[in-house]
N, C-alpha and C positions, 0 to 999 in steps of 0.2 A: 504493500500500500504506500503510495506517495504521500508526503507530508508537506504542509504549507504553514508558514508562520505569518499571522495576520495581526498587524498593530491597529490600535483604535477599535478593538473588536466589539465593544459594548455600545457604540453609537449606531445611528440609523443605517448608514452604509456598511459599517463594520459587521453588524448582525446579519445583514443580507449577504455579505461576502462569506461569512462563516457558513451560513445555510447553503449557499450555492456550492461551495467546495465540499461540504459534507454530502450533499446530494450527488455530487459527481464522484464520490467514493474516496475522497482524500481524508487523511488524518489531519485535523486542524489544531494547531497550537495557537491559542488566542492570548494576546496580551493587551492590557490596558492599565490605567493607573490603579494602584492598590485601592481596594474598596469598591471598585466597580465590578458588576456581575457579568461574567462572560456567558455567551450563549450556550444553551444545553447541547451536549454532544461534543463539545470542544474540550481540549486539555488547557486549563488556564495557567498561565505563567505571568503574574502581574509584574509591572515594571513602570516606574516613572521615567519617561523618555528624556525629560530635561536632565535628570540625574545621570541617566545612561550616557547622554552626550558629553557630560562634564567630567565623569569620573571613570577611569580605567578599571578600577576595582569593581564598580557596579557592572561594567560591561563584561568582565571576566565571570562574575558570579551569574549574570543573566545567561551567558552563553552555556555555562554548565547546566543550568536548570532547563534550558530549552533542549539541549542534547538529551538529557534524561527524559524529557517529555515526549521526544520523538519515538521512544520505545523501539528503537532499531529501524524505524522507517526512514528512507532517504529524504533529506530535505530538498524537495524539488522546486520550491517556490517561496519567495517572500513577497508579501503584499504590504507595501508601506502606505498605510491608509491614515494613520493618526495625524492629527493636526490641531494646532491652536489658532484661534482667530481673535486677535486684539484689534478692534476697530478704533480709528482715530485719525485726525488729520496730521500732517507733517509737524505742526506745532504742538500737537497734543500727545503724540506717542512718547512714552518715557523709555529710558534705556533698558529697564528690566523687561518691559513688554517686547521690545525689539529683540533682545537677546533670547528670550524664551521662544519667540516665534521662529527665529533662525535655528535654535538648538533642536526643537522638536520637529519642525517641518523640513529641514534640510540636513542638519548635522546628524541626527539620529538615523535617517535613512541611509546616508553614506556609511556610517560606522557599522550599521547592521549588515550591510552588504560586505564590508571589509571583514567583519568578524566571522561571518558564515560563508566566506568565499570558498573555503576548502570543501565543505559539504555540498554547496551548490554546484561547484565545478565537477565533483565526483558524480553527481546526479545529472549532469548536463542540464542544470535547472534554469529557472527564469525568475526575474524580478519584475514586479508590476508596481508602479508608482501611481498613487492617486493624486493628480495635480488639480487643476481647476481652470475654468475659463478665465479666471483672474490672472493666469500666467501670461495671457496675451492681451486681454481687454479688461479694464477695471473701471472703478468709479471713485469719487472722492471718499476719503475715510478708510480706505483699504490699503494704505501704502505699505504697511509691514506685511500683511498677509499676501498681497499681490506680488511683492518682491520675493517672498519666500517660495511662492508657487512657480514664479518664473525661474528661480534658481533650481528648483526641483526638476523642472522640465529640462534645463540645461544639464543638470547632473545625469538625467536619463540618457541624453545623447552622448555625453562624455564617457559614461560607464560602458555604453554599448560599443563604442569605438575602442576603449581601452581593454575591455574584456574579450572583444572579438567573438570567436565561436565558442568560447568557454562557458559563458553564461549570457543568456539573452536578457535585455533590459528594455522594457517598454512602459508607456504611461497611458493613463486614461484621464481626460480632462472633462469632467462633468460641468454642465451649467446648473441651474437650480434643480435640486432633487427633493422630492417630497419626503423628508425625514420628519420625525416627531418634533425636532427642534425648530425646523423651518415652519411647520404648520402652527406650532404654538405661537410663533412670532406674528402670525396673521390673525390670531384669535380676535373676533369682533371687527375684523376689517375684510369682510368677504369681497367687496368690490376691488380692493387692492390685490387680494389673492387672485381674483379672476383676471385682473390686468396682467399679473405676472404670467399666467398661462398664455394670454394673448400675445405677449411680447415674443414668445418662442414661436417660430414659424411652424413647428409641429402642432401647435394649438394647445399644448399643455407642457408642464414641466415633467422632469423624468422621475422614475421610480428607483428606489435603491436596488431592486432585483435586476434592473437593466444594467446598472453599473457592475453588479456582481457577476452576472453571466458573461459580460465582456472580459472581466478579469480572469475567470476560469478559462475562457478561450485563449487569452494571451499567455496563460501559464501552461497551456497544453501543447502537445506536439503538433496539433492542427495548425498552429501559427508558427511553425518551426523556422521559417525564413524571415520572420518579422522581428527586427531588433532596432532599437534607437528611434522607434516611432511613438507618436502620441495620437491616441484614438479619441476624437471628440465625440463625447456622448452628451450632446447639447441641444438636440432638437433644432439644429441649424441656427441657433442664436448667434454663434460665432461668425457666421458669414452674412448676417443681415445688417444692412445699413439702417440707421435711424435718423437720417437727415430729414429735415422738413419736406413734405411732399409739395 
């Protein structure tokens, strides 16, 4: 049985990722911040990714726990899904928010690939990064988050070139996805929620399972010639102009 390590496993997209990989017959090692509940059927290995990025001892200890959790299954994929989002304008973002954003959204994904490169290479495995439409298009108040996602997209390309045929590395860039957190943000604002659907040429925002199924495909042998690519799961929002008619 192949195994996958999924970060940010307890969030809306994270849970969908775990479910999709489990349904596809993978062993799922799920990680999220301590105290957060991992999806049923997964093997939970909690970790604070900010601490992981900052401390070599935390990285070594986490690696050991993940290797134990694999139970002898080959580590065939890592899905770097975890992210923090500190909103604020250029004048408002404080140094600690900037540093945490870069540590979790960019530093931890690189260090996870570096730490597990041996097992991934042995399995001829794959890395899937969950970036965002903010990597290429953003709006005011997202300067830290958008920068981190652009960096993660660049990391995807750089890793694919650097690792060559040893480990494939691809990314998924979602637009708005109907997670519990997003829907809660529109509570009592049904017209604004409907407007968000209308902004997407597909006529609606995405579902977590649509991102998850794309990740399973990218991690599988069916996409064996695909590396260094970013798959836009965005309902064509990323190719639509919003100039005045």
